[in-house]
C-alpha beads as a LAMMPS data file, in Angstrom:
LAMMPS data file: protein, C-alpha beads

462 atoms
461 bonds

1 atom types
1 bond types

-500.0 500.0 xlo xhi
-500.0 500.0 ylo yhi
-500.0 500.0 zlo zhi

Masses

1 110.0

Atoms # bond

1 1 1 -278.854 -482.079 -224.902
2 1 1 -274.745 -483.947 -225.512
3 1 1 -272.591 -481.208 -224.793
4 1 1 -273.424 -477.114 -223.798
5 1 1 -272.287 -473.854 -222.398
6 1 1 -274.929 -472.985 -219.716
7 1 1 -275.111 -469.483 -217.778
8 1 1 -278.039 -467.268 -216.612
9 1 1 -277.522 -464.764 -219.811
10 1 1 -275.837 -466.614 -223.232
11 1 1 -275.351 -463.565 -225.787
12 1 1 -273.895 -464.788 -228.896
13 1 1 -271.412 -467.423 -227.989
14 1 1 -268.532 -468.922 -230.615
15 1 1 -268.594 -472.046 -228.590
16 1 1 -270.717 -474.287 -230.572
17 1 1 -268.683 -472.736 -233.867
18 1 1 -265.279 -473.808 -232.270
19 1 1 -266.543 -477.068 -230.294
20 1 1 -267.983 -478.486 -233.648
21 1 1 -264.489 -477.859 -234.621
22 1 1 -263.333 -479.897 -232.013
23 1 1 -265.095 -482.831 -232.156
24 1 1 -268.074 -482.574 -228.688
25 1 1 -270.858 -481.863 -230.989
26 1 1 -273.600 -481.634 -230.687
27 1 1 -273.516 -478.485 -228.748
28 1 1 -275.862 -476.386 -227.456
29 1 1 -276.631 -472.917 -225.738
30 1 1 -278.632 -473.663 -222.424
31 1 1 -279.320 -470.627 -219.944
32 1 1 -280.582 -471.029 -217.137
33 1 1 -282.514 -469.120 -213.877
34 1 1 -280.752 -469.647 -210.987
35 1 1 -283.973 -471.570 -209.641
36 1 1 -283.245 -474.247 -212.697
37 1 1 -279.564 -474.868 -211.936
38 1 1 -280.033 -477.340 -209.345
39 1 1 -282.482 -479.237 -211.152
40 1 1 -280.581 -479.244 -214.301
41 1 1 -277.237 -480.482 -212.939
42 1 1 -278.898 -483.356 -210.831
43 1 1 -280.960 -484.576 -213.784
44 1 1 -277.640 -484.866 -215.257
45 1 1 -278.954 -484.875 -218.836
46 1 1 -276.001 -484.332 -220.341
47 1 1 -272.069 -485.540 -221.176
48 1 1 -270.648 -482.677 -220.423
49 1 1 -271.186 -478.603 -219.883
50 1 1 -268.973 -475.446 -219.666
51 1 1 -270.340 -473.187 -216.950
52 1 1 -270.011 -469.455 -217.332
53 1 1 -270.876 -466.124 -215.383
54 1 1 -272.847 -466.436 -213.021
55 1 1 -272.242 -470.026 -211.738
56 1 1 -269.137 -470.973 -212.170
57 1 1 -268.911 -471.544 -208.370
58 1 1 -272.611 -472.237 -207.324
59 1 1 -271.893 -475.669 -209.501
60 1 1 -269.256 -476.328 -206.842
61 1 1 -271.917 -478.293 -204.276
62 1 1 -273.392 -480.662 -206.877
63 1 1 -270.121 -482.414 -207.954
64 1 1 -268.565 -485.752 -206.730
65 1 1 -265.233 -484.930 -207.628
66 1 1 -263.184 -481.903 -208.918
67 1 1 -259.994 -481.226 -210.285
68 1 1 -257.324 -479.909 -208.098
69 1 1 -256.391 -476.888 -210.166
70 1 1 -260.052 -475.970 -210.192
71 1 1 -260.249 -475.928 -206.292
72 1 1 -257.462 -474.035 -206.433
73 1 1 -259.089 -471.264 -208.074
74 1 1 -262.364 -471.684 -206.704
75 1 1 -264.495 -471.567 -209.881
76 1 1 -265.014 -474.372 -212.219
77 1 1 -265.952 -473.998 -216.114
78 1 1 -266.412 -477.657 -217.067
79 1 1 -268.231 -480.863 -216.043
80 1 1 -268.228 -484.014 -217.220
81 1 1 -270.670 -486.736 -216.066
82 1 1 -268.921 -490.310 -215.550
83 1 1 -270.084 -493.571 -216.386
84 1 1 -271.337 -493.661 -212.865
85 1 1 -273.715 -491.159 -213.206
86 1 1 -271.463 -488.522 -210.923
87 1 1 -270.221 -484.818 -211.847
88 1 1 -266.394 -484.121 -212.181
89 1 1 -265.158 -480.588 -212.388
90 1 1 -262.692 -478.848 -214.243
91 1 1 -261.493 -475.447 -214.811
92 1 1 -260.028 -474.916 -218.742
93 1 1 -259.344 -471.033 -218.103
94 1 1 -256.187 -471.605 -216.953
95 1 1 -255.096 -473.298 -219.413
96 1 1 -256.551 -470.921 -221.655
97 1 1 -254.642 -468.210 -219.952
98 1 1 -251.469 -469.977 -219.864
99 1 1 -251.474 -470.835 -223.662
100 1 1 -252.437 -467.089 -224.779
101 1 1 -249.422 -465.658 -222.796
102 1 1 -246.731 -467.965 -224.277
103 1 1 -248.500 -468.088 -227.941
104 1 1 -248.037 -464.286 -227.411
105 1 1 -244.018 -464.898 -226.334
106 1 1 -244.990 -463.310 -222.949
107 1 1 -242.494 -464.944 -220.604
108 1 1 -243.601 -464.378 -216.643
109 1 1 -240.706 -465.721 -214.323
110 1 1 -239.764 -463.069 -212.773
111 1 1 -242.002 -460.294 -213.895
112 1 1 -244.195 -457.554 -212.112
113 1 1 -247.718 -458.443 -213.060
114 1 1 -250.787 -456.292 -213.104
115 1 1 -254.514 -458.234 -213.355
116 1 1 -257.131 -455.530 -213.793
117 1 1 -260.246 -456.866 -212.404
118 1 1 -261.576 -459.127 -208.835
119 1 1 -263.753 -460.868 -210.317
120 1 1 -263.717 -464.646 -211.054
121 1 1 -261.368 -464.499 -214.251
122 1 1 -259.051 -462.593 -212.221
123 1 1 -258.591 -465.336 -209.853
124 1 1 -257.692 -467.387 -212.454
125 1 1 -255.626 -464.874 -213.601
126 1 1 -253.482 -464.856 -210.263
127 1 1 -253.112 -468.491 -210.236
128 1 1 -251.842 -468.826 -213.561
129 1 1 -249.429 -465.791 -213.276
130 1 1 -247.965 -467.610 -209.716
131 1 1 -247.359 -470.943 -211.354
132 1 1 -245.687 -469.206 -214.369
133 1 1 -243.077 -467.381 -211.340
134 1 1 -244.413 -463.591 -211.459
135 1 1 -242.162 -461.958 -209.182
136 1 1 -245.062 -459.750 -208.033
137 1 1 -248.720 -459.998 -208.857
138 1 1 -250.761 -456.604 -208.154
139 1 1 -254.836 -456.528 -208.616
140 1 1 -256.432 -453.375 -209.668
141 1 1 -259.810 -452.685 -208.328
142 1 1 -261.831 -449.757 -209.754
143 1 1 -262.470 -449.083 -206.119
144 1 1 -260.484 -449.451 -202.962
145 1 1 -263.129 -450.681 -200.882
146 1 1 -263.472 -453.548 -204.049
147 1 1 -259.913 -454.291 -203.117
148 1 1 -260.448 -454.148 -199.440
149 1 1 -263.310 -456.476 -199.889
150 1 1 -261.315 -459.232 -201.833
151 1 1 -258.417 -459.580 -199.467
152 1 1 -261.434 -460.095 -196.779
153 1 1 -262.995 -462.254 -199.126
154 1 1 -259.741 -463.954 -199.850
155 1 1 -259.290 -464.479 -196.333
156 1 1 -262.291 -466.658 -196.127
157 1 1 -261.419 -469.051 -198.917
158 1 1 -263.017 -468.078 -202.578
159 1 1 -264.212 -471.179 -203.026
160 1 1 -266.916 -473.289 -200.654
161 1 1 -267.084 -476.933 -201.592
162 1 1 -269.837 -479.042 -199.964
163 1 1 -268.000 -481.445 -197.220
164 1 1 -267.400 -484.453 -199.620
165 1 1 -266.275 -482.591 -202.131
166 1 1 -263.572 -481.117 -199.966
167 1 1 -262.546 -484.610 -199.357
168 1 1 -262.492 -485.682 -202.907
169 1 1 -260.343 -482.476 -203.208
170 1 1 -258.103 -483.408 -200.103
171 1 1 -257.586 -487.100 -201.808
172 1 1 -257.332 -486.358 -205.288
173 1 1 -254.159 -486.873 -206.936
174 1 1 -252.095 -484.401 -208.629
175 1 1 -253.955 -484.405 -211.918
176 1 1 -254.230 -480.812 -213.260
177 1 1 -255.741 -479.019 -216.380
178 1 1 -253.908 -480.337 -219.764
179 1 1 -251.021 -478.359 -220.526
180 1 1 -250.206 -476.965 -216.611
181 1 1 -246.944 -478.198 -214.815
182 1 1 -247.814 -479.551 -211.589
183 1 1 -250.511 -476.909 -210.746
184 1 1 -251.854 -478.535 -208.142
185 1 1 -248.782 -478.824 -206.073
186 1 1 -248.900 -475.340 -204.388
187 1 1 -251.609 -473.678 -202.236
188 1 1 -255.527 -472.384 -202.950
189 1 1 -255.690 -469.096 -205.338
190 1 1 -256.901 -467.151 -202.023
191 1 1 -252.850 -468.279 -200.242
192 1 1 -251.760 -466.487 -203.556
193 1 1 -249.617 -463.127 -202.359
194 1 1 -250.794 -459.911 -203.649
195 1 1 -251.049 -456.684 -203.629
196 1 1 -254.278 -454.750 -203.730
197 1 1 -254.741 -451.027 -205.106
198 1 1 -257.369 -449.304 -207.659
199 1 1 -257.147 -446.667 -210.586
200 1 1 -255.855 -443.972 -208.611
201 1 1 -253.081 -445.238 -207.019
202 1 1 -251.871 -447.612 -209.541
203 1 1 -249.498 -445.607 -211.987
204 1 1 -248.157 -443.527 -208.855
205 1 1 -247.157 -447.447 -207.036
206 1 1 -246.725 -449.609 -210.171
207 1 1 -245.358 -447.824 -212.906
208 1 1 -242.666 -450.566 -213.242
209 1 1 -245.357 -453.024 -213.798
210 1 1 -244.125 -455.348 -217.055
211 1 1 -247.253 -457.635 -217.985
212 1 1 -250.609 -456.195 -217.852
213 1 1 -253.547 -458.802 -217.850
214 1 1 -256.839 -457.089 -217.880
215 1 1 -260.090 -459.366 -216.800
216 1 1 -262.772 -456.457 -216.993
217 1 1 -265.269 -455.763 -219.411
218 1 1 -264.264 -451.849 -220.407
219 1 1 -263.463 -451.528 -223.879
220 1 1 -265.767 -454.749 -224.693
221 1 1 -268.933 -454.282 -227.137
222 1 1 -270.871 -452.014 -227.082
223 1 1 -268.242 -449.727 -224.849
224 1 1 -265.870 -450.073 -227.829
225 1 1 -262.827 -447.933 -227.813
226 1 1 -262.839 -447.814 -223.662
227 1 1 -259.137 -448.409 -222.306
228 1 1 -258.958 -449.116 -218.699
229 1 1 -255.173 -448.092 -218.278
230 1 1 -253.167 -445.642 -220.318
231 1 1 -249.953 -447.714 -221.450
232 1 1 -247.997 -445.246 -222.038
233 1 1 -247.312 -444.957 -218.746
234 1 1 -245.708 -448.273 -217.728
235 1 1 -242.276 -448.070 -219.403
236 1 1 -241.354 -451.515 -218.525
237 1 1 -244.282 -453.295 -220.253
238 1 1 -243.220 -456.115 -222.011
239 1 1 -246.513 -457.862 -222.671
240 1 1 -250.568 -457.358 -222.362
241 1 1 -253.385 -459.593 -222.222
242 1 1 -257.133 -458.860 -222.692
243 1 1 -259.426 -461.337 -222.409
244 1 1 -261.847 -459.323 -224.909
245 1 1 -262.630 -460.639 -228.198
246 1 1 -265.336 -458.387 -228.897
247 1 1 -263.823 -456.123 -230.448
248 1 1 -260.878 -458.069 -232.043
249 1 1 -258.796 -455.560 -230.939
250 1 1 -259.559 -453.490 -227.877
251 1 1 -258.426 -449.968 -227.667
252 1 1 -255.790 -451.268 -225.134
253 1 1 -254.563 -453.447 -227.186
254 1 1 -254.182 -451.095 -230.182
255 1 1 -251.995 -449.141 -227.486
256 1 1 -249.938 -452.213 -227.185
257 1 1 -249.613 -452.621 -230.806
258 1 1 -248.521 -449.135 -231.853
259 1 1 -246.414 -448.970 -228.679
260 1 1 -244.633 -452.379 -230.197
261 1 1 -245.656 -454.261 -227.098
262 1 1 -246.337 -458.310 -227.654
263 1 1 -250.034 -458.655 -227.079
264 1 1 -253.256 -460.912 -227.664
265 1 1 -256.864 -460.865 -227.241
266 1 1 -258.881 -463.254 -225.715
267 1 1 -259.933 -465.219 -228.577
268 1 1 -256.693 -467.729 -228.080
269 1 1 -257.828 -467.823 -224.593
270 1 1 -261.457 -468.552 -225.661
271 1 1 -260.366 -471.613 -228.216
272 1 1 -257.567 -472.740 -225.897
273 1 1 -260.227 -473.643 -223.133
274 1 1 -262.177 -475.126 -225.181
275 1 1 -259.680 -477.572 -226.520
276 1 1 -258.858 -478.209 -223.444
277 1 1 -262.786 -479.077 -221.961
278 1 1 -263.141 -481.121 -225.490
279 1 1 -260.715 -483.090 -224.474
280 1 1 -262.166 -483.803 -221.021
281 1 1 -265.814 -484.168 -222.835
282 1 1 -264.198 -486.627 -225.263
283 1 1 -261.412 -488.479 -223.355
284 1 1 -258.182 -488.378 -225.823
285 1 1 -256.106 -485.741 -226.178
286 1 1 -255.934 -483.124 -229.067
287 1 1 -252.974 -481.453 -230.796
288 1 1 -252.025 -478.157 -229.310
289 1 1 -251.989 -477.079 -233.172
290 1 1 -255.550 -476.746 -233.539
291 1 1 -255.699 -473.891 -231.440
292 1 1 -254.043 -472.195 -234.109
293 1 1 -256.127 -473.676 -236.854
294 1 1 -259.761 -472.613 -234.901
295 1 1 -258.497 -469.650 -233.629
296 1 1 -257.275 -468.241 -237.751
297 1 1 -260.606 -469.504 -238.911
298 1 1 -262.719 -467.302 -236.151
299 1 1 -260.609 -464.863 -237.148
300 1 1 -260.696 -465.107 -240.399
301 1 1 -264.590 -465.424 -240.388
302 1 1 -265.429 -462.157 -238.125
303 1 1 -262.833 -460.019 -239.454
304 1 1 -264.577 -457.189 -241.571
305 1 1 -262.577 -456.363 -245.073
306 1 1 -262.870 -452.110 -245.205
307 1 1 -261.687 -450.490 -248.455
308 1 1 -260.090 -447.462 -248.379
309 1 1 -259.007 -444.963 -251.320
310 1 1 -259.588 -442.028 -253.611
311 1 1 -262.978 -441.196 -254.480
312 1 1 -263.685 -443.506 -257.785
313 1 1 -261.111 -445.746 -257.339
314 1 1 -263.634 -448.892 -257.478
315 1 1 -264.175 -449.319 -253.218
316 1 1 -268.057 -449.544 -254.080
317 1 1 -267.581 -451.820 -257.075
318 1 1 -264.700 -454.190 -255.534
319 1 1 -266.964 -454.242 -252.026
320 1 1 -269.716 -455.299 -253.696
321 1 1 -268.100 -458.227 -255.682
322 1 1 -265.894 -459.425 -252.464
323 1 1 -268.923 -459.530 -250.392
324 1 1 -270.652 -461.267 -252.763
325 1 1 -268.053 -464.204 -253.357
326 1 1 -267.790 -464.354 -249.664
327 1 1 -271.240 -464.203 -248.846
328 1 1 -270.813 -461.388 -246.623
329 1 1 -273.180 -458.072 -246.321
330 1 1 -272.018 -455.177 -248.141
331 1 1 -272.043 -451.987 -246.531
332 1 1 -271.428 -448.563 -248.241
333 1 1 -270.592 -445.827 -245.468
334 1 1 -271.238 -443.108 -247.715
335 1 1 -275.484 -444.682 -248.829
336 1 1 -276.038 -444.844 -245.037
337 1 1 -274.727 -441.580 -244.170
338 1 1 -277.430 -440.205 -247.029
339 1 1 -279.997 -442.382 -245.727
340 1 1 -279.559 -441.141 -242.111
341 1 1 -279.186 -437.850 -243.170
342 1 1 -282.001 -438.320 -245.913
343 1 1 -279.402 -436.036 -248.355
344 1 1 -276.878 -436.598 -251.114
345 1 1 -272.978 -435.839 -249.870
346 1 1 -273.119 -433.047 -252.851
347 1 1 -276.320 -431.449 -251.353
348 1 1 -274.749 -431.911 -247.078
349 1 1 -271.424 -430.259 -248.233
350 1 1 -273.755 -427.186 -249.968
351 1 1 -276.392 -427.152 -247.098
352 1 1 -274.243 -428.231 -244.078
353 1 1 -271.020 -427.687 -244.546
354 1 1 -268.225 -430.607 -244.685
355 1 1 -268.135 -430.576 -240.980
356 1 1 -271.093 -432.064 -240.667
357 1 1 -271.078 -434.358 -243.075
358 1 1 -267.411 -435.382 -241.693
359 1 1 -269.079 -435.866 -237.978
360 1 1 -271.928 -438.126 -239.210
361 1 1 -269.305 -440.054 -241.298
362 1 1 -267.441 -440.774 -238.005
363 1 1 -270.978 -441.775 -236.426
364 1 1 -271.245 -444.286 -239.103
365 1 1 -268.058 -446.034 -239.071
366 1 1 -268.345 -446.427 -235.227
367 1 1 -271.283 -448.106 -235.714
368 1 1 -270.492 -450.212 -238.657
369 1 1 -266.782 -451.108 -237.514
370 1 1 -268.019 -452.541 -234.688
371 1 1 -269.838 -455.176 -236.250
372 1 1 -268.338 -458.653 -237.761
373 1 1 -268.278 -460.234 -240.784
374 1 1 -268.585 -457.143 -243.427
375 1 1 -267.276 -455.600 -246.479
376 1 1 -267.325 -452.289 -245.685
377 1 1 -266.758 -449.164 -248.482
378 1 1 -265.972 -446.042 -247.297
379 1 1 -265.768 -442.600 -248.678
380 1 1 -262.130 -441.079 -250.157
381 1 1 -262.061 -438.642 -247.084
382 1 1 -262.737 -441.494 -244.078
383 1 1 -258.870 -441.122 -243.707
384 1 1 -258.579 -437.560 -242.829
385 1 1 -259.935 -437.774 -239.416
386 1 1 -257.125 -439.889 -237.165
387 1 1 -259.936 -440.845 -235.045
388 1 1 -261.595 -442.796 -237.813
389 1 1 -258.848 -445.285 -237.753
390 1 1 -259.424 -446.688 -234.451
391 1 1 -263.551 -447.647 -235.544
392 1 1 -262.464 -449.188 -238.578
393 1 1 -259.563 -451.183 -237.714
394 1 1 -260.657 -452.776 -234.340
395 1 1 -262.395 -455.386 -236.325
396 1 1 -261.222 -454.952 -239.680
397 1 1 -258.393 -455.012 -242.498
398 1 1 -257.971 -451.768 -244.104
399 1 1 -257.282 -452.393 -247.780
400 1 1 -256.099 -448.984 -249.955
401 1 1 -257.147 -449.513 -253.342
402 1 1 -254.787 -447.837 -255.915
403 1 1 -256.531 -446.348 -259.679
404 1 1 -254.184 -443.953 -261.890
405 1 1 -255.502 -440.348 -261.505
406 1 1 -256.710 -440.313 -265.495
407 1 1 -259.098 -443.222 -264.449
408 1 1 -260.892 -441.654 -261.527
409 1 1 -264.200 -439.230 -262.477
410 1 1 -265.220 -435.902 -261.617
411 1 1 -268.624 -435.233 -261.806
412 1 1 -270.804 -435.232 -258.844
413 1 1 -267.449 -435.412 -256.258
414 1 1 -267.801 -432.020 -253.948
415 1 1 -263.668 -431.943 -253.546
416 1 1 -262.315 -432.940 -256.921
417 1 1 -264.299 -431.402 -259.463
418 1 1 -261.386 -430.876 -261.746
419 1 1 -257.875 -432.805 -262.599
420 1 1 -255.934 -430.402 -260.902
421 1 1 -258.153 -430.566 -257.692
422 1 1 -257.389 -434.245 -257.950
423 1 1 -253.710 -434.054 -258.067
424 1 1 -253.912 -431.789 -255.167
425 1 1 -256.221 -434.149 -252.957
426 1 1 -254.137 -436.956 -254.064
427 1 1 -251.207 -435.472 -252.845
428 1 1 -252.466 -434.599 -249.417
429 1 1 -254.171 -437.921 -248.568
430 1 1 -251.400 -440.127 -250.054
431 1 1 -249.978 -440.409 -246.317
432 1 1 -252.907 -440.823 -244.572
433 1 1 -253.710 -443.440 -247.007
434 1 1 -250.949 -445.244 -245.876
435 1 1 -251.303 -444.579 -242.216
436 1 1 -254.576 -446.419 -242.285
437 1 1 -254.069 -449.070 -244.770
438 1 1 -252.741 -452.830 -243.754
439 1 1 -252.482 -453.223 -247.812
440 1 1 -252.565 -451.579 -250.872
441 1 1 -253.738 -453.020 -253.839
442 1 1 -253.577 -452.058 -257.318
443 1 1 -256.856 -451.664 -259.298
444 1 1 -255.582 -450.946 -262.593
445 1 1 -256.363 -454.555 -264.033
446 1 1 -259.697 -456.407 -264.101
447 1 1 -261.971 -456.706 -260.963
448 1 1 -261.146 -460.610 -260.640
449 1 1 -257.333 -459.661 -260.725
450 1 1 -257.851 -457.297 -257.642
451 1 1 -260.613 -459.571 -255.643
452 1 1 -258.166 -462.393 -255.797
453 1 1 -254.780 -460.104 -254.483
454 1 1 -257.006 -458.675 -252.318
455 1 1 -257.888 -462.138 -250.742
456 1 1 -254.276 -463.524 -251.280
457 1 1 -253.166 -460.836 -248.748
458 1 1 -256.144 -460.955 -246.416
459 1 1 -254.885 -464.917 -246.188
460 1 1 -251.381 -463.770 -245.217
461 1 1 -251.866 -460.481 -242.904
462 1 1 -250.466 -460.735 -239.755

Bonds

1 1 1 2
2 1 2 3
3 1 3 4
4 1 4 5
5 1 5 6
6 1 6 7
7 1 7 8
8 1 8 9
9 1 9 10
10 1 10 11
11 1 11 12
12 1 12 13
13 1 13 14
14 1 14 15
15 1 15 16
16 1 16 17
17 1 17 18
18 1 18 19
19 1 19 20
20 1 20 21
21 1 21 22
22 1 22 23
23 1 23 24
24 1 24 25
25 1 25 26
26 1 26 27
27 1 27 28
28 1 28 29
29 1 29 30
30 1 30 31
31 1 31 32
32 1 32 33
33 1 33 34
34 1 34 35
35 1 35 36
36 1 36 37
37 1 37 38
38 1 38 39
39 1 39 40
40 1 40 41
41 1 41 42
42 1 42 43
43 1 43 44
44 1 44 45
45 1 45 46
46 1 46 47
47 1 47 48
48 1 48 49
49 1 49 50
50 1 50 51
51 1 51 52
52 1 52 53
53 1 53 54
54 1 54 55
55 1 55 56
56 1 56 57
57 1 57 58
58 1 58 59
59 1 59 60
60 1 60 61
61 1 61 62
62 1 62 63
63 1 63 64
64 1 64 65
65 1 65 66
66 1 66 67
67 1 67 68
68 1 68 69
69 1 69 70
70 1 70 71
71 1 71 72
72 1 72 73
73 1 73 74
74 1 74 75
75 1 75 76
76 1 76 77
77 1 77 78
78 1 78 79
79 1 79 80
80 1 80 81
81 1 81 82
82 1 82 83
83 1 83 84
84 1 84 85
85 1 85 86
86 1 86 87
87 1 87 88
88 1 88 89
89 1 89 90
90 1 90 91
91 1 91 92
92 1 92 93
93 1 93 94
94 1 94 95
95 1 95 96
96 1 96 97
97 1 97 98
98 1 98 99
99 1 99 100
100 1 100 101
101 1 101 102
102 1 102 103
103 1 103 104
104 1 104 105
105 1 105 106
106 1 106 107
107 1 107 108
108 1 108 109
109 1 109 110
110 1 110 111
111 1 111 112
112 1 112 113
113 1 113 114
114 1 114 115
115 1 115 116
116 1 116 117
117 1 117 118
118 1 118 119
119 1 119 120
120 1 120 121
121 1 121 122
122 1 122 123
123 1 123 124
124 1 124 125
125 1 125 126
126 1 126 127
127 1 127 128
128 1 128 129
129 1 129 130
130 1 130 131
131 1 131 132
132 1 132 133
133 1 133 134
134 1 134 135
135 1 135 136
136 1 136 137
137 1 137 138
138 1 138 139
139 1 139 140
140 1 140 141
141 1 141 142
142 1 142 143
143 1 143 144
144 1 144 145
145 1 145 146
146 1 146 147
147 1 147 148
148 1 148 149
149 1 149 150
150 1 150 151
151 1 151 152
152 1 152 153
153 1 153 154
154 1 154 155
155 1 155 156
156 1 156 157
157 1 157 158
158 1 158 159
159 1 159 160
160 1 160 161
161 1 161 162
162 1 162 163
163 1 163 164
164 1 164 165
165 1 165 166
166 1 166 167
167 1 167 168
168 1 168 169
169 1 169 170
170 1 170 171
171 1 171 172
172 1 172 173
173 1 173 174
174 1 174 175
175 1 175 176
176 1 176 177
177 1 177 178
178 1 178 179
179 1 179 180
180 1 180 181
181 1 181 182
182 1 182 183
183 1 183 184
184 1 184 185
185 1 185 186
186 1 186 187
187 1 187 188
188 1 188 189
189 1 189 190
190 1 190 191
191 1 191 192
192 1 192 193
193 1 193 194
194 1 194 195
195 1 195 196
196 1 196 197
197 1 197 198
198 1 198 199
199 1 199 200
200 1 200 201
201 1 201 202
202 1 202 203
203 1 203 204
204 1 204 205
205 1 205 206
206 1 206 207
207 1 207 208
208 1 208 209
209 1 209 210
210 1 210 211
211 1 211 212
212 1 212 213
213 1 213 214
214 1 214 215
215 1 215 216
216 1 216 217
217 1 217 218
218 1 218 219
219 1 219 220
220 1 220 221
221 1 221 222
222 1 222 223
223 1 223 224
224 1 224 225
225 1 225 226
226 1 226 227
227 1 227 228
228 1 228 229
229 1 229 230
230 1 230 231
231 1 231 232
232 1 232 233
233 1 233 234
234 1 234 235
235 1 235 236
236 1 236 237
237 1 237 238
238 1 238 239
239 1 239 240
240 1 240 241
241 1 241 242
242 1 242 243
243 1 243 244
244 1 244 245
245 1 245 246
246 1 246 247
247 1 247 248
248 1 248 249
249 1 249 250
250 1 250 251
251 1 251 252
252 1 252 253
253 1 253 254
254 1 254 255
255 1 255 256
256 1 256 257
257 1 257 258
258 1 258 259
259 1 259 260
260 1 260 261
261 1 261 262
262 1 262 263
263 1 263 264
264 1 264 265
265 1 265 266
266 1 266 267
267 1 267 268
268 1 268 269
269 1 269 270
270 1 270 271
271 1 271 272
272 1 272 273
273 1 273 274
274 1 274 275
275 1 275 276
276 1 276 277
277 1 277 278
278 1 278 279
279 1 279 280
280 1 280 281
281 1 281 282
282 1 282 283
283 1 283 284
284 1 284 285
285 1 285 286
286 1 286 287
287 1 287 288
288 1 288 289
289 1 289 290
290 1 290 291
291 1 291 292
292 1 292 293
293 1 293 294
294 1 294 295
295 1 295 296
296 1 296 297
297 1 297 298
298 1 298 299
299 1 299 300
300 1 300 301
301 1 301 302
302 1 302 303
303 1 303 304
304 1 304 305
305 1 305 306
306 1 306 307
307 1 307 308
308 1 308 309
309 1 309 310
310 1 310 311
311 1 311 312
312 1 312 313
313 1 313 314
314 1 314 315
315 1 315 316
316 1 316 317
317 1 317 318
318 1 318 319
319 1 319 320
320 1 320 321
321 1 321 322
322 1 322 323
323 1 323 324
324 1 324 325
325 1 325 326
326 1 326 327
327 1 327 328
328 1 328 329
329 1 329 330
330 1 330 331
331 1 331 332
332 1 332 333
333 1 333 334
334 1 334 335
335 1 335 336
336 1 336 337
337 1 337 338
338 1 338 339
339 1 339 340
340 1 340 341
341 1 341 342
342 1 342 343
343 1 343 344
344 1 344 345
345 1 345 346
346 1 346 347
347 1 347 348
348 1 348 349
349 1 349 350
350 1 350 351
351 1 351 352
352 1 352 353
353 1 353 354
354 1 354 355
355 1 355 356
356 1 356 357
357 1 357 358
358 1 358 359
359 1 359 360
360 1 360 361
361 1 361 362
362 1 362 363
363 1 363 364
364 1 364 365
365 1 365 366
366 1 366 367
367 1 367 368
368 1 368 369
369 1 369 370
370 1 370 371
371 1 371 372
372 1 372 373
373 1 373 374
374 1 374 375
375 1 375 376
376 1 376 377
377 1 377 378
378 1 378 379
379 1 379 380
380 1 380 381
381 1 381 382
382 1 382 383
383 1 383 384
384 1 384 385
385 1 385 386
386 1 386 387
387 1 387 388
388 1 388 389
389 1 389 390
390 1 390 391
391 1 391 392
392 1 392 393
393 1 393 394
394 1 394 395
395 1 395 396
396 1 396 397
397 1 397 398
398 1 398 399
399 1 399 400
400 1 400 401
401 1 401 402
402 1 402 403
403 1 403 404
404 1 404 405
405 1 405 406
406 1 406 407
407 1 407 408
408 1 408 409
409 1 409 410
410 1 410 411
411 1 411 412
412 1 412 413
413 1 413 414
414 1 414 415
415 1 415 416
416 1 416 417
417 1 417 418
418 1 418 419
419 1 419 420
420 1 420 421
421 1 421 422
422 1 422 423
423 1 423 424
424 1 424 425
425 1 425 426
426 1 426 427
427 1 427 428
428 1 428 429
429 1 429 430
430 1 430 431
431 1 431 432
432 1 432 433
433 1 433 434
434 1 434 435
435 1 435 436
436 1 436 437
437 1 437 438
438 1 438 439
439 1 439 440
440 1 440 441
441 1 441 442
442 1 442 443
443 1 443 444
444 1 444 445
445 1 445 446
446 1 446 447
447 1 447 448
448 1 448 449
449 1 449 450
450 1 450 451
451 1 451 452
452 1 452 453
453 1 453 454
454 1 454 455
455 1 455 456
456 1 456 457
457 1 457 458
458 1 458 459
459 1 459 460
460 1 460 461
461 1 461 462
């Protein structure tokens, strides 16, 4: 193993793709049981590794050297084997969070910040916010007991390195994670002044918060659609960061976007910390511009293209061609609904009613919209329920296909059996299509023209 990621349980990770683009290859994912960690670290059968849950603190006693920034935080996520075989530890999550804040245009200096969660990423976040000059840092835990326990742990010291490593920390020069500004000159993370609270009291006591940084898994796949807080209660809010990147747009971030608040997800943070880690692995500086390039490529690869529009507007035919061109899976939601119910859609309307169909449509949209890298064709009426927007938009770029009514077929359409019904339907649904769509594409020309237009808009999206 040359480079890689170690942890106890590693689900699908984007780290191999990211490090492949950065040049730190080959890069492997290696799951380790707790009893295997010591042997892995002592054999030094690698050049550099990233470390994830639950080993970011457990690796510290095996290090000969630890970067002051990692020592302050009390956690290591990057280990490099030196020429003499010794292990050096760093925390590049610091740079990831710092870069994400700055990239989103979120200014921290003089601002009151809430950190949701009290785990390892919370420790890193509070160090970053403190160094960037936050006026007050509030940590929000699920239960007040958790907050009290966190304060007690901090009082005892968050990191417990061996005595040799402690001596190295004390003697270490003021080096820091790439991109940080003198972070080693300030005290440990456990010494950073914070206020502790729980979710029951956060609104009443801290609704004046200006920055919210979510380090919890609330809203992460497979629990899409959940949010730890209602952002509308924070009237002074100026920025939101969610470390979640699956889905690409969590419920928290979608509300931030709706409220016009600058925000960013965990994908940018993930790529930024990997860039910093690769610099340690390779021993060379990598331009920050690579973060944006790799993030954009990942986002393009992961984002679904979702087609909406009137019945017969060409969603299925265009979708199949688009999926073939992009080498993606094509999903026709109407076909999935029919397979699930074991009925055709006209039969469903006749035997079970429209509400039954709409309920099933929403369930299917939630399932398919939670996946990545698909082309999804929807039914014409999916926009009638606002609850369908978030499942489609969380990982999707929504394109409305527009086609002249005279070209739309009427056969087999339960709700548009006549030209008059079709006109009335289009008039009623037009505002809903506009609300859902990221782009509207004319589909009156050739299929190739439509495909080219979709891909051009997809490439220029926000």
